[in-house]
C-alpha positions in Angstrom: -3.7 -21.4 39.9 0.8 -21.1 39.5 0.4 -24.1 36.6 -2.4 -22.6 35.5 0.1 -19.2 35.1 3.0 -21.5 34.4 0.9 -23.4 31.2 -0.2 -19.7 29.7 3.7 -18.1 29.6 4.8 -21.3 28.0 2.0 -21.2 25.4 3.1 -17.3 25.3 6.3 -18.4 24.6 6.1 -21.2 22.1 3.1 -19.1 19.9 1.5 -15.2 19.1 -1.6 -14.7 20.5 -2.2 -11.6 18.3 -3.0 -11.3 14.8 -2.4 -7.4 14.7 -2.1 -7.2 11.3 -4.3 -10.5 10.7 -7.1 -10.7 8.9 -5.2 -13.0 6.4 -8.4 -14.2 3.5 -8.1 -17.8 2.2 -6.0 -17.1 -0.4 -3.3 -15.5 1.5 -3.5 -19.0 3.4 -3.3 -21.6 1.1 -0.4 -19.1 -0.4 1.3 -19.4 3.1 1.0 -23.1 3.3 3.2 -23.7 -0.5 5.5 -21.1 1.4 6.4 -22.9 4.3 6.8 -25.8 1.8 9.1 -24.0 -0.2 11.2 -22.3 2.1 13.9 -25.0 2.6 14.1 -24.1 -0.9 14.4 -20.7 -0.5 17.1 -21.3 1.9 19.3 -23.4 -0.1 18.5 -20.9 -3.1 19.8 -17.8 -0.6 22.9 -20.3 0.2 23.7 -20.9 -3.7 23.3 -17.1 -4.0 26.0 -16.3 -1.9 28.2 -18.3 -2.8 27.8 -17.5 -6.3 27.8 -13.8 -5.7 30.5 -14.2 -2.6 33.0 -12.2 -4.9 30.4 -9.3 -5.4 27.8 -8.7 -3.4 27.2 -9.1 0.5 24.1 -10.7 0.7 21.4 -10.1 3.8 18.4 -12.9 4.1 15.6 -11.6 5.3 12.9 -13.4 6.8 9.0 -12.1 6.6 5.6 -14.0 6.4 3.1 -14.7 3.1 1.0 -11.4 5.1 4.0 -8.9 3.8 5.0 -10.8 -0.1 3.6 -8.9 -2.2 5.7 -5.6 -0.3 8.6 -7.6 0.6 9.3 -8.6 -2.5 8.9 -5.4 -4.6 10.9 -3.5 -1.5 13.8 -6.7 -2.4 13.5 -5.6 -6.2 14.3 -1.9 -6.0 16.7 -2.1 -3.5 18.8 -5.0 -5.5 18.3 -3.1 -8.5 19.4 0.7 -6.9 22.7 -1.8 -5.2 25.1 -3.1 -7.4 27.5 -4.2 -4.0 24.5 -5.8 -2.1 21.7 -8.4 -2.5 18.7 -9.1 -0.6 17.2 -12.4 -0.4 13.7 -13.0 0.9 12.4 -15.7 2.6 8.3 -15.9 2.7 7.6 -18.3 5.7 3.4 -19.2 5.5 1.6 -16.9 8.0 0.6 -19.6 10.7 4.2 -20.7 11.1 6.3 -17.6 11.1 6.5 -16.2 14.1 7.0 -19.7 16.1 9.7 -20.0 13.4 11.4 -16.7 14.2 10.8 -17.7 17.8 13.3 -20.6 17.2 15.7 -19.5 14.8 16.2 -16.5 17.2 16.5 -18.5 20.7 18.5 -21.2 18.6 20.6 -17.7 17.5 20.6 -19.3 13.7 23.6 -16.9 11.7 21.0 -17.5 8.6 18.9 -14.6 8.9 20.1 -10.6 8.9 16.5 -9.5 9.0 13.0 -10.6 10.4 9.6 -9.0 9.9 8.1 -8.6 13.5 4.4 -8.3 13.7 3.8 -6.8 17.3 5.6 -4.4 19.8 4.4 -7.1 22.6 6.5 -9.5 20.5 9.5 -6.7 20.0 9.7 -6.7 23.9 10.1 -10.6 24.4 12.8 -10.5 21.6 15.0 -7.3 22.7 15.2 -8.2 25.9 16.1 -11.7 25.0 19.2 -9.5 23.0 17.4 -11.0 19.9 18.0 -8.0 17.8 20.6 -4.9 17.0 19.9 -0.9 18.4 19.4 0.6 15.7 19.7 4.2 17.0 23.7 4.2 16.2 22.9 4.0 12.9 20.1 6.6 12.6 22.6 8.5 13.8 25.2 8.3 11.7 23.0 8.3 8.7 20.8 11.2 10.4 17.6 9.5 8.8 14.9 12.2 10.2 12.8 10.2 13.2 10.4 13.2 13.8 7.8 11.1 12.1 7.4 8.6 13.9 9.6 9.1 17.4 6.6 10.0 19.4 4.3 7.1 18.0 5.5 3.9 16.3 9.2 3.9 18.0 7.7 5.4 21.7 6.9 1.8 22.2 9.6 0.1 21.6 12.3 2.4 22.9 14.3 2.5 26.0 15.0 5.1 28.5 18.6 4.8 27.3 16.9 6.1 23.7 18.1 2.5 22.1 15.7 0.8 19.6 15.6 -2.2 18.2 13.2 -1.9 15.0 11.4 0.3 12.5 8.2 0.5 11.5 6.8 -0.6 8.9 3.1 0.4 8.7 1.1 0.9 10.8 -3.3 0.0 11.4 -5.8 1.4 12.7 -9.3 -0.4 14.2 -12.5 0.4 12.2 -15.8 -0.5 11.2 -16.9 -1.9 7.6 -20.2 -2.0 6.3 -22.3 -3.5 3.5 -23.1 -0.8 1.6 -25.9 -2.7 -0.5 -27.1 -4.6 2.3 -28.2 -1.1 4.1 -29.4 0.3 1.0 -31.6 -2.7 0.7 -33.1 -1.9 3.9 -33.6 2.1 3.7 -31.4 2.7 6.9 -28.0 5.0 7.2 -24.9 4.1 7.3 -23.3 3.0 10.3 -21.1 6.6 11.3 -19.9 7.4 14.6 -21.2 4.7 17.1 -21.2 4.1 20.8 -20.9 0.5 21.8 -24.4 0.4 22.5 -25.6 1.7 19.6 -23.8 -0.4 17.7 -25.4 -3.7 19.7 -29.0 -2.4 19.2 -28.3 -2.1 15.6 -27.1 -5.6 14.5 -29.3 -7.2 17.0 -32.2 -5.8 14.6 -30.5 -6.3 11.1 -29.6 -9.9 12.3 -32.6 -12.2 11.1 -33.7 -15.0 8.1 -35.0 -13.5 5.0 -36.1 -16.2 2.8 -34.0 -18.8 3.8 -30.4 -16.6 4.1 -28.8 -16.2 7.9 -28.2 -12.6 8.3 -26.2 -11.4 10.2 -26.1 -8.0 12.0 -22.4 -8.1 13.4 -18.9 -9.4 13.5 -15.8 -9.0 15.5 -12.6 -10.8 16.0 -11.4 -11.3 19.4 -7.5 -10.9 18.1 -8.1 -7.9 20.8 -9.7 -9.2 23.6 -10.1 -5.7 25.6 -10.1 -4.0 22.0 -13.1 -1.8 23.2 -10.7 -0.3 26.6 -8.0 0.5 25.1 -9.2 3.5 23.2 -10.2 5.1 26.8 -6.4 4.3 28.3 -7.5 0.9 29.6 -4.8 -1.7 29.4 -4.3 -5.7 30.4 -2.2 -4.8 32.9 -3.9 -1.8 34.9 -5.3 -2.9 38.2 -8.8 -1.2 37.3 -10.5 -2.5 34.6 -13.9 -1.0 34.5 -14.4 -0.7 31.1 -12.1 -3.8 30.2 -14.9 -6.0 32.4 -17.7 -3.8 30.5 -16.1 -4.8 26.8 -17.0 -8.1 27.9 -20.1 -7.8 29.0 -20.7 -6.4 25.2 -19.1 -8.9 24.2 -21.2 -11.4 25.6 -23.8 -10.0 24.4 -22.7 -9.7 20.6 -22.2 -13.6 20.7 -24.5 -14.8 23.8 -27.1 -12.9 24.2 -28.4 -11.0 21.1 -26.5 -13.6 18.7 -26.5 -10.9 16.9 -22.6 -12.0 15.3 -21.8 -15.9 14.4 -21.0 -17.4 17.5 -17.5 -17.9 19.5 -17.3 -21.9 19.0 -16.5 -20.5 15.3 -14.6 -17.9 16.1 -12.4 -19.7 18.2 -11.9 -22.8 15.4 -8.9 -21.8 14.4 -10.1 -21.7 11.0 -12.2 -19.0 11.1 -11.9 -16.2 8.3 -13.5 -13.5 8.9 -12.8 -11.3 5.9 -14.2 -14.6 3.8 -17.1 -14.5 6.3 -18.1 -11.0 5.3 -17.1 -11.3 1.2 -20.0 -13.7 1.7 -22.7 -10.8 1.8 -24.8 -11.5 4.3 -23.2 -9.6 6.9 -24.1 -6.1 7.7 -21.3 -4.9 9.5 -17.6 -5.9 10.5 -14.9 -4.5 12.8 -11.2 -5.2 12.1 -8.3 -3.3 10.8 -7.6 -1.1 8.2 -5.5 -4.2 6.7 -8.9 -4.7 5.1 -8.2 -2.2 2.3 -6.0 -4.5 1.1 -7.6 -8.1 1.7 -11.3 -7.5 1.2 -12.2 -8.6 -2.6 -16.3 -8.2 -1.7 -19.0 -8.8 -5.0 -20.8 -5.8 -3.3 -19.8 -2.1 -2.4 -18.8 -1.8 0.8 -17.3 1.4 2.8 -15.4 2.4 6.3 -16.6 4.3 9.2 -14.9 4.8 13.1 -14.9 2.3 15.8 -17.3 2.3 18.1 -16.7 3.6 21.4 -17.7 3.9 24.7 -20.4 6.8 25.6 -18.2 10.0 26.3 -15.1 8.9 24.6 -14.1 11.4 22.2 -15.1 11.0 18.5 -12.6 9.3 16.1 -10.9 7.2 18.9 -9.3 3.8 18.3 -6.4 1.4 18.1 -3.8 0.1 16.5 0.1 -1.0 15.7 2.8 -1.0 13.9 4.4 -4.3 12.8 8.9 -3.6 12.7 11.9 -5.0 10.4 15.2 -5.6 12.9 19.0 -7.1 12.3 19.2 -10.2 13.9 21.7 -9.6 16.6 23.7 -13.3 14.8 24.2 -10.9 11.9 27.2 -10.4 9.7 26.7 -7.9 7.9 24.3 -5.2 10.0 25.5 -1.6 8.4 24.2 -3.3 5.1 21.2 -4.6 6.9 20.8 -1.5 7.9 21.0 0.1 4.6 17.9 -2.0 3.5 15.9 -1.2 6.6 16.2 2.1 5.6 15.3 2.1 2.2 12.3 0.1 3.2 11.2 2.1 5.7 11.8 5.6 5.6 12.5 6.5 1.8 10.2 8.4 -0.8 10.7 4.7 -3.3 10.0 2.5 0.0 7.2 4.0 1.7 5.3 4.1 -1.8 6.0 0.4 -2.5 4.1 0.1 1.3 1.3 2.0 0.2 0.7 0.1 -3.5 -0.2 -2.6 -1.2 -2.9 0.2 0.2 -1.2 0.1 3.6 -0.4 3.1 5.9 3.7 3.6 6.0 3.9 4.2 9.6 7.2 6.9 8.2 4.6 8.6 6.0 6.1 10.5 3.2 3.9 12.9 1.0 5.2 10.9 -1.9 3.8 7.7 -0.2 0.0 9.4 0.6 0.1 10.5 -3.3 0.2 6.6 -4.1 -2.7 5.6 -0.8 -5.0 8.0 -2.4 -4.5 6.8 -5.8 -5.2 3.0 -4.5 -7.8 3.0 -2.4 -11.2 5.1 -3.1 -13.9 3.3 -0.4 -16.3 5.7 1.3 -15.2 6.4 4.2 -11.7 5.8 4.2 -11.0 9.4 5.6 -11.9 8.4 9.0 -8.8 6.7 9.0 -6.6 9.7 8.8 -8.7 11.9 11.2 -8.5 9.1 13.6 -7.0 9.8 17.3 -4.8 6.1 17.9 -3.6 4.5 20.9 -1.6 1.2 20.6 -2.8 -1.6 20.6 -0.1 -3.6 23.0 1.9 -2.5 25.1 5.5 -2.8 24.5 6.8 -4.1 27.7 8.5 -7.4 28.7 5.4 -9.8 30.1 2.4 -8.0 27.8 1.7 -10.7 25.2 1.7 -13.3 28.4 -1.4 -10.2 29.6 -2.8 -11.2 26.1 -2.7 -15.0 25.9 -4.3 -15.1 30.2 -6.8 -13.0 29.4 -8.1 -14.5 26.4 -8.3 -17.7 27.4 -10.2 -16.5 30.2 -12.6 -14.2 28.4 -13.5 -17.2 26.1 -14.1 -19.5 28.7 -17.0 -16.8 29.8 -17.9 -16.0 26.7 -18.4 -19.8 26.2 -21.0 -19.4 29.2 -18.7 -21.7 31.2 -18.0 -19.6 33.9 -19.4 -15.7 35.5 -18.1 -12.4 34.7 -16.8 -12.4 38.2 -14.7 -15.2 38.1 -13.2 -14.8 34.5 -11.6 -11.4 36.0 -10.8 -12.7 39.6 -8.4 -15.7 37.8 -7.5 -13.3 35.6 -6.0 -10.4 38.5 -4.6 -13.8 39.7 -2.6 -15.0 36.4 -1.8 -10.9 35.7 -0.1 -10.4 39.6 2.1 -14.1 38.9 2.4 -12.7 35.0 4.1 -9.5 36.4 5.5 -10.7 39.9 
């Protein structure tokens, strides 16, 4: 098992397992490929800009995934227009390549990057443990920014015992249940709302079948967050007692294998699976995914949103989510100017409104941003996004990303019927103990 654990750790160090801002569409991926190819050109352009402007402006290089392209480009334009002495230059990197690129750049001590976008709290923990980012607490104190809207939520997982924090949260997420209204209307049945997991499984089993030569599935659910159903109960992958995680694994097995009420796990883990495109095809009744669907989903049918299913006895509206972050590289030559941009992007009325324009909910909510969001998203059920009781999707602690990788590896073997449920959790327990100890 030690060799297996070492493999897990190396894999987690080289690749990102979570796409918690996940669910990119085909068009995103296509755009991302172009961004990867053009990144070298972007760097050359940035270097040229810096040389041309060296006497007039401080140039800040900002690296982000194509996931963030629309928002980041608007934030950069707005900030640059308001600041004559600072020029932020954006570097958009393909979504599938981005996390590996950041790992390489931070490990190599790159002096090119001033600001990075970081996808998850678990990644934040890995990077900050290695001293990759600058403590933002002194900067926040010097500017007097009010951190109360995020201090007990988005910052809680990335603040250490001494009050240091290394990233400003950009936008938050919330897992929900999305449904094809037209398919439900055609069946003459009520839209799903406040379901338990067992009720959800019964419903999607009933809805799965073939009509006029077309296959219809009742459900669709990714495994990016393999312990999704257990988290709202407060159970995480570093716990000794994984009762709910085990129960949720059985729920996934019933959904994918026993009832076959969702596309198979082999498709889900193929590496080319596009969950958004699958749902948009119009032959799937429900999809469990994050609220980034309000931004990405472009369906030819009417659709709605409802709360994430929960275990019997849990509080209605319980869900999971997380924030992504903007950070300053510890090798940045201009941390003061970089911080000024980050604070504008993440906390100002203008910056947060730009986030809302892209149908994302700013982690640092402002009245201005919420008014913008309401005009952007008119999907039935969007109100559940704001009444949800959200627990962190991941723990912002060192090693947690490796735990996700280890558990997902064992879970997939179970869902492919290549090992038993008991063996899955026995193997994972050994890996967990080796990773944490």
